[in-house]
RODO-2510 file (C-alpha; in nm, 4 decimals, decimal comma):
residues 329
     n   res          X          Y          Z
     1     m    -0,2618    11,7690   -20,0138
     2     r     0,0050    11,5366   -20,1195
     3     n     0,3477    11,5137   -19,9681
     4     n     0,5050    11,6662   -20,2753
     5     g     0,2918    11,9786   -20,2302
     6     s     0,0294    11,9083   -20,5069
     7     y    -0,3446    11,8982   -20,4568
     8     r    -0,5854    11,6215   -20,5433
     9     f    -0,9546    11,6876   -20,6109
    10     s    -1,2205    11,4237   -20,5780
    11     f    -1,5467    11,4359   -20,7775
    12     g    -1,7137    11,1623   -20,5846
    13     d    -1,8512    10,8488   -20,7325
    14     k    -1,9085    10,7861   -21,1019
    15     k    -2,2799    10,7622   -21,0418
    16     d    -2,2927    11,1354   -20,9677
    17     l    -2,1675    11,2254   -21,3187
    18     p    -2,4412    11,3274   -21,5831
    19     d    -2,5394    11,0803   -21,8543
    20     l    -2,4253    11,2426   -22,1803
    21     g    -2,6101    10,9876   -22,3924
    22     k    -2,9464    11,0754   -22,2466
    23     i    -2,8798    11,4450   -22,2867
    24     a    -2,7955    11,3960   -22,6521
    25     k    -3,1030    11,1805   -22,7009
    26     y    -3,3331    11,4365   -22,5429
    27     t    -3,1732    11,7118   -22,7436
    28     v    -3,2302    11,5272   -23,0701
    29     v    -3,5891    11,4513   -22,9753
    30     g    -3,6488    11,8156   -22,8818
    31     v    -3,5002    11,9384   -23,2087
    32     l    -3,7050    11,6909   -23,4090
    33     l    -4,0158    11,7882   -23,2184
    34     a    -3,9483    12,1573   -23,2822
    35     i    -3,8967    12,0830   -23,6507
    36     v    -4,2246    11,8936   -23,6659
    37     i    -4,4090    12,1756   -23,4889
    38     v    -4,2580    12,4442   -23,7119
    39     g    -4,3310    12,2353   -24,0195
    40     a    -4,6903    12,1788   -23,9094
    41     l    -4,7408    12,5479   -23,8427
    42     t    -4,5965    12,6497   -24,1816
    43     c    -4,7823    12,3891   -24,3856
    44     f    -5,1092    12,5805   -24,3911
    45     y    -5,2086    12,9313   -24,4949
    46     t    -5,5364    13,1219   -24,5203
    47     v    -5,6603    13,3428   -24,8058
    48     d    -5,9536    13,5807   -24,7448
    49     d    -6,2295    13,6803   -24,9853
    50     k    -6,0477    13,9873   -25,1178
    51     e    -5,7267    13,8036   -25,2029
    52     q    -5,5627    13,5506   -25,4280
    53     a    -5,2420    13,3719   -25,3279
    54     v    -4,9516    13,3056   -25,5646
    55     v    -4,7638    12,9876   -25,4658
    56     t    -4,4001    12,9435   -25,5728
    57     t    -4,1952    12,6236   -25,5407
    58     f    -3,8223    12,6909   -25,5226
    59     g    -3,8936    13,0361   -25,6681
    60     k    -4,1106    12,9181   -25,9601
    61     v    -4,4849    12,9958   -25,9750
    62     t    -4,6733    12,6696   -25,9442
    63     d    -5,0238    12,7629   -25,8322
    64     i    -5,2779    13,0421   -25,7712
    65     t    -5,5241    12,9752   -25,4913
    66     e    -5,8552    13,1378   -25,4031
    67     a    -6,0135    13,2170   -25,0657
    68     g    -5,9938    12,9463   -24,7999
    69     v    -5,7415    12,7349   -24,6061
    70     h    -5,4691    12,5690   -24,8180
    71     f    -5,1679    12,3373   -24,7721
    72     k    -4,8099    12,4101   -24,8816
    73     l    -4,4713    12,2492   -24,8384
    74     p    -4,2861    12,3803   -24,5318
    75     f    -3,9319    12,5062   -24,4640
    76     g    -3,9323    12,7539   -24,7514
    77     i    -3,9833    12,4921   -25,0192
    78     q    -4,3042    12,6702   -25,1165
    79     q    -4,3632    13,0408   -25,0602
    80     v    -4,6997    13,2224   -25,0668
    81     e    -4,7566    13,5818   -25,1753
    82     k    -5,1076    13,7203   -25,1144
    83     v    -5,2477    13,9843   -25,3483
    84     e    -5,5702    14,1855   -25,3057
    85     v    -5,7411    14,1305   -25,6403
    86     n    -6,1010    14,2028   -25,5372
    87     v    -6,0341    14,5526   -25,4046
    88     y    -6,0659    14,8826   -25,5892
    89     q    -5,7442    15,0730   -25,5277
    90     k    -5,6909    15,4432   -25,5886
    91     i    -5,4311    15,6877   -25,7139
    92     e    -5,4627    16,0577   -25,6345
    93     l    -5,2891    16,2999   -25,8709
    94     g    -5,2469    16,6614   -25,7653
    95     y    -5,3613    16,6016   -25,4106
    96     s    -5,3575    16,3524   -25,1275
    97     s    -5,6415    16,2901   -24,8859
    98     s    -5,6280    16,1483   -24,5365
    99     e    -5,8239    16,1524   -24,2147
   100     d    -5,6505    16,4774   -24,1210
   101     g    -5,7568    16,6635   -24,4342
   102     y    -5,6665    16,7456   -24,7906
   103     v    -5,3155    16,8330   -24,9139
   104     t    -5,2484    16,9728   -25,2618
   105     n    -4,9517    16,8836   -25,4785
   106     t    -4,8987    17,1608   -25,7337
   107     s    -4,6101    16,9799   -25,9007
   108     e    -4,8605    16,7193   -26,0226
   109     s    -5,1687    16,9362   -26,0713
   110     t    -5,0249    17,2389   -26,2558
   111     m    -5,0546    17,1936   -26,6338
   112     i    -5,0511    17,3995   -26,9556
   113     t    -5,3515    17,3801   -27,1877
   114     g    -5,3482    17,3823   -27,5656
   115     d    -5,4152    17,7584   -27,5766
   116     y    -5,1178    17,8273   -27,3435
   117     n    -5,3100    17,8825   -27,0217
   118     i    -5,2133    17,7405   -26,6835
   119     v    -5,4648    17,5336   -26,4875
   120     n    -5,4581    17,3181   -26,1767
   121     v    -5,6256    16,9816   -26,2402
   122     d    -5,6652    16,7048   -25,9796
   123     f    -5,7383    16,3505   -26,0941
   124     f    -5,8822    16,0542   -25,9054
   125     v    -5,8019    15,7110   -26,0516
   126     e    -5,9387    15,3683   -25,9594
   127     y    -5,7762    15,0433   -26,0667
   128     k    -5,7758    14,6707   -25,9862
   129     i    -5,5207    14,3922   -25,9953
   130     s    -5,6349    14,1649   -26,2767
   131     d    -5,3443    13,9180   -26,2826
   132     p    -5,1581    13,8591   -25,9537
   133     v    -4,8649    13,6779   -26,1177
   134     k    -4,7930    13,9547   -26,3668
   135     y    -4,8524    14,2128   -26,0955
   136     l    -4,5851    14,0549   -25,8743
   137     y    -4,3193    13,9522   -26,1270
   138     t    -4,3582    14,1601   -26,4466
   139     s    -4,2414    14,4888   -26,2925
   140     n    -4,0702    14,6028   -25,9744
   141     d    -4,3487    14,8506   -25,8855
   142     a    -4,6657    14,8207   -26,0931
   143     e    -4,8406    15,1069   -25,9077
   144     l    -4,5551    15,3457   -25,9860
   145     v    -4,5653    15,2465   -26,3529
   146     l    -4,9395    15,3132   -26,3633
   147     r    -4,9028    15,6459   -26,1814
   148     n    -4,6349    15,7718   -26,4211
   149     l    -4,8374    15,6515   -26,7196
   150     i    -5,1501    15,8363   -26,6041
   151     q    -4,9539    16,1567   -26,5374
   152     s    -4,8064    16,1420   -26,8857
   153     q    -5,1403    16,0887   -27,0613
   154     v    -5,3209    16,3474   -26,8472
   155     r    -5,0702    16,6143   -26,9496
   156     n    -5,0952    16,4970   -27,3082
   157     v    -5,4758    16,5322   -27,3207
   158     v    -5,4913    16,8580   -27,1190
   159     g    -5,2144    17,0004   -27,3382
   160     s    -5,4322    16,9467   -27,6468
   161     s    -5,7488    17,0960   -27,4907
   162     t    -5,8591    17,4557   -27,4402
   163     v    -5,8788    17,6119   -27,0978
   164     d    -6,2569    17,6528   -27,1324
   165     s    -6,3080    17,2822   -27,1967
   166     v    -6,0829    17,1872   -26,9049
   167     l    -6,2641    17,4139   -26,6609
   168     t    -6,6244    17,3840   -26,7846
   169     d    -6,7919    17,1471   -27,0280
   170     g    -6,5021    16,9385   -27,1607
   171     k    -6,4225    16,7375   -26,8495
   172     e    -6,6088    16,4228   -26,9541
   173     n    -6,4324    16,4184   -27,2896
   174     i    -6,0921    16,4612   -27,1212
   175     q    -6,1670    16,1788   -26,8749
   176     r    -6,2729    15,9503   -27,1599
   177     q    -5,9615    16,0246   -27,3658
   178     v    -5,7257    15,9671   -27,0726
   179     k    -5,8929    15,6366   -26,9859
   180     e    -5,8770    15,5121   -27,3457
   181     l    -5,5087    15,6052   -27,3848
   182     v    -5,4009    15,4551   -27,0506
   183     t    -5,6031    15,1374   -27,1089
   184     g    -5,4389    15,0862   -27,4486
   185     i    -5,0863    15,1310   -27,3116
   186     l    -5,1587    14,9075   -27,0092
   187     a    -5,2591    14,6308   -27,2498
   188     e    -4,9153    14,6617   -27,4138
   189     y    -4,7256    14,6739   -27,0827
   190     d    -4,9254    14,3757   -26,9458
   191     i    -4,8341    14,4359   -26,5803
   192     g    -5,1481    14,2793   -26,4340
   193     l    -5,3441    14,6012   -26,3686
   194     t    -5,6827    14,7085   -26,5062
   195     l    -5,7940    15,0711   -26,5119
   196     v    -6,1475    15,1122   -26,3759
   197     e    -6,2162    15,4868   -26,3720
   198     v    -6,0491    15,8208   -26,4376
   199     r    -6,2249    16,1255   -26,2948
   200     i    -6,1343    16,4934   -26,2711
   201     q    -6,1649    16,5703   -25,9030
   202     d    -6,1141    16,9458   -25,9382
   203     a    -6,0051    17,1955   -26,2055
   204     e    -5,9408    17,5639   -26,1484
   205     p    -5,7192    17,8497   -26,2695
   206     p    -5,4112    17,9325   -26,0638
   207     t    -5,5153    18,2873   -25,9542
   208     q    -5,8221    18,4093   -25,7678
   209     q    -5,9101    18,6715   -26,0309
   210     v    -5,9149    18,4134   -26,3053
   211     i    -6,1199    18,1848   -26,0835
   212     e    -6,3810    18,4577   -26,0337
   213     a    -6,3887    18,5270   -26,4073
   214     f    -6,4512    18,1636   -26,4898
   215     k    -6,7165    18,1422   -26,2208
   216     a    -6,8906    18,4377   -26,3845
   217     v    -6,8701    18,2655   -26,7228
   218     e    -7,0097    17,9456   -26,5756
   219     t    -7,2930    18,1376   -26,4106
   220     a    -7,3773    18,3041   -26,7412
   221     k    -7,3823    17,9677   -26,9158
   222     q    -7,6135    17,8257   -26,6509
   223     q    -7,8463    18,1230   -26,6860
   224     a    -7,8445    18,0817   -27,0634
   225     e    -7,9303    17,7135   -27,0263
   226     a    -8,2100    17,8028   -26,7846
   227     m    -8,3556    18,0550   -27,0317
   228     i    -8,3294    17,8015   -27,3141
   229     n    -8,5096    17,5457   -27,1011
   230     d    -8,7826    17,8002   -27,0186
   231     a    -8,8204    17,8811   -27,3873
   232     k    -8,8464    17,5122   -27,4741
   233     a    -9,1058    17,4662   -27,2003
   234     y    -9,3091    17,7591   -27,3402
   235     q    -9,2712    17,6150   -27,6876
   236     n    -9,3897    17,2749   -27,5722
   237     a    -9,6901    17,4378   -27,4058
   238     q    -9,7838    17,6521   -27,7069
   239     i    -9,7382    17,3969   -27,9810
   240     p   -10,0336    17,1763   -27,8746
   241     k   -10,2577    17,4840   -27,8497
   242     a   -10,1493    17,6049   -28,1933
   243     e   -10,2027    17,2583   -28,3378
   244     a   -10,5519    17,2467   -28,1841
   245     d   -10,6373    17,5879   -28,3323
   246     a   -10,5022    17,4760   -28,6692
   247     d   -10,7125    17,1601   -28,6552
   248     q   -11,0213    17,3650   -28,5736
   249     l   -10,9559    17,6023   -28,8662
   250     i   -10,9052    17,3081   -29,0991
   251     q   -11,2260    17,1457   -28,9805
   252     n   -11,4189    17,4738   -29,0302
   253     a   -11,2706    17,5110   -29,3756
   254     e   -11,3672    17,1552   -29,4623
   255     y   -11,7212    17,2225   -29,3346
   256     l   -11,7523    17,5395   -29,5419
   257     k   -11,6065    17,3627   -29,8413
   258     t   -11,8604    17,0803   -29,8116
   259     k   -12,1430    17,3293   -29,7575
   260     r   -12,0509    17,5322   -30,0653
   261     i   -12,0203    17,2196   -30,2758
   262     n   -12,3630    17,0991   -30,1623
   263     e   -12,5176    17,4410   -30,2290
   264     a   -12,3626    17,4475   -30,5745
   265     k   -12,4925    17,0994   -30,6472
   266     e   -12,8369    17,2069   -30,5252
   267     q   -12,8351    17,5127   -30,7508
   268     v   -12,7167    17,3041   -31,0422
   269     a   -12,9995    17,0567   -30,9788
   270     m   -13,2543    17,3407   -30,9598
   271     f   -13,1183    17,4925   -31,2766
   272     n   -13,1319    17,1584   -31,4567
   273     a   -13,4921    17,1089   -31,3404
   274     m   -13,5908    17,4574   -31,4537
   275     y   -13,4169    17,4058   -31,7833
   276     a   -13,6036    17,0800   -31,8345
   277     q   -13,9358    17,2631   -31,7847
   278     y   -13,8167    17,5503   -31,9992
   279     a   -13,7321    17,3101   -32,2776
   280     l   -14,0888    17,1706   -32,2694
   281     n   -14,2570    17,5127   -32,3045
   282     p   -14,0119    17,8017   -32,3477
   283     e   -14,2726    18,0789   -32,3786
   284     i   -14,4607    18,0008   -32,0569
   285     t   -14,1408    17,9529   -31,8621
   286     r   -13,9976    18,2751   -31,9985
   287     s   -14,3135    18,4659   -31,9049
   288     r   -14,3212    18,3174   -31,5550
   289     m   -13,9613    18,4054   -31,5008
   290     y   -14,0302    18,7551   -31,6262
   291     y   -14,3209    18,8056   -31,3899
   292     e   -14,1255    18,6672   -31,0976
   293     a   -13,8418    18,9074   -31,1763
   294     i   -14,0862    19,2021   -31,1953
   295     g   -14,2338    19,0969   -30,8617
   296     q   -13,8892    19,0941   -30,7011
   297     i   -13,7799    19,4235   -30,8559
   298     l   -14,1128    19,6097   -30,7940
   299     p   -14,2625    19,4485   -30,4840
   300     g   -14,5367    19,7214   -30,4501
   301     v   -14,6779    19,6860   -30,8004
   302     k   -14,9943    19,4859   -30,8671
   303     l   -14,9697    19,2673   -31,1688
   304     y   -15,2688    19,1657   -31,3834
   305     i   -15,2440    18,8998   -31,6452
   306     n   -15,4691    18,9088   -31,9518
   307     t   -15,5655    18,5559   -32,0381
   308     a   -15,8077    18,6504   -32,3225
   309     d   -15,7329    18,4883   -32,6506
   310     s   -15,8743    18,7741   -32,8626
   311     e   -15,6709    19,0813   -32,9217
   312     d   -15,9953    19,2875   -32,9457
   313     v   -16,0357    19,3032   -32,5713
   314     q   -15,9763    19,6570   -32,4544
   315     m   -15,7799    19,7234   -32,1404
   316     l   -15,9113    19,9978   -31,9129
   317     l   -15,6899    20,1758   -31,6701
   318     p   -15,6906    20,2164   -31,3780
   319     l   -15,8263    19,8732   -31,3149
   320     e   -15,8431    19,9072   -30,9322
   321     s   -16,1590    20,1164   -30,9458
   322     l   -16,3298    19,8632   -31,1636
   323     v   -16,2192    19,5671   -30,9566
   324     n   -16,3326    19,7312   -30,6332
   325     g   -16,6654    19,8554   -30,7857
   326     k   -16,5744    20,2207   -30,7701
   327     g   -16,5264    20,4838   -31,0408
   328     g   -16,7169    20,5513   -31,3605
   329     n   -16,9278    20,3187   -31,5768
***
């Protein structure tokens, strides 16, 4: 304490004071080292097999890289956005599935058909990212655009179909039409998405009574198809047998035809031979034919032929007694 009442503090020697130059030097070295470490850690990035990476330099797309380890400029000069391009992604319309179960969404599934009936139709959609750059920068939300587009075209196609086709045998046609329409519009929008599949997951009327009625109709159609298949199977079994019987009849007819033709030719040949003999000696042939005819008509009659040249020879009847040595002189 001084005489004037003030205090005096002593900090010791100068050698006890910190060296500000060294502190500043160490600080600069530490900062530079941290910058180097951060830069080294941000210079590399990894892309897996399912992804492609879009590289931007000062906000402009400069490269698209495939799977592997790649280099980029640090400190935000180059940015990397990874996109899953080799993965099938899904959209569920009218329902949502999870590990806990299945939740319906009637606001999406309830639709009006072309014949003014109400149906609940659930759709399952698969799509892929075909162009990562367009997917990232052409629209704010490409999935939402695709979802709204599919909902619009689904209602368009269902609204032009009958309730029977929606619930029974027209599902494949509806799926095909929706896919064609959405694919065409996606090509115009060019948002980097490709539609893979559109499938009706479920379709049913809104009330239980209508559901039972359509089930009965479907059962009847299945029974009709079963009966038609049975009839076709019976037809396929009977046709070969009928064809075999027809072939046998044709073969028999051909055999009889050939036999009759041969018999006719034989008779014609016999007639021609007889006529040739008749032409050589008509009287003898005529007599022989006459005697043969008498023999066939009267098989029990004995026939005697007079070969005498003279007409003076007297014929005595009955001749049997004379031939056998019996009777009168």
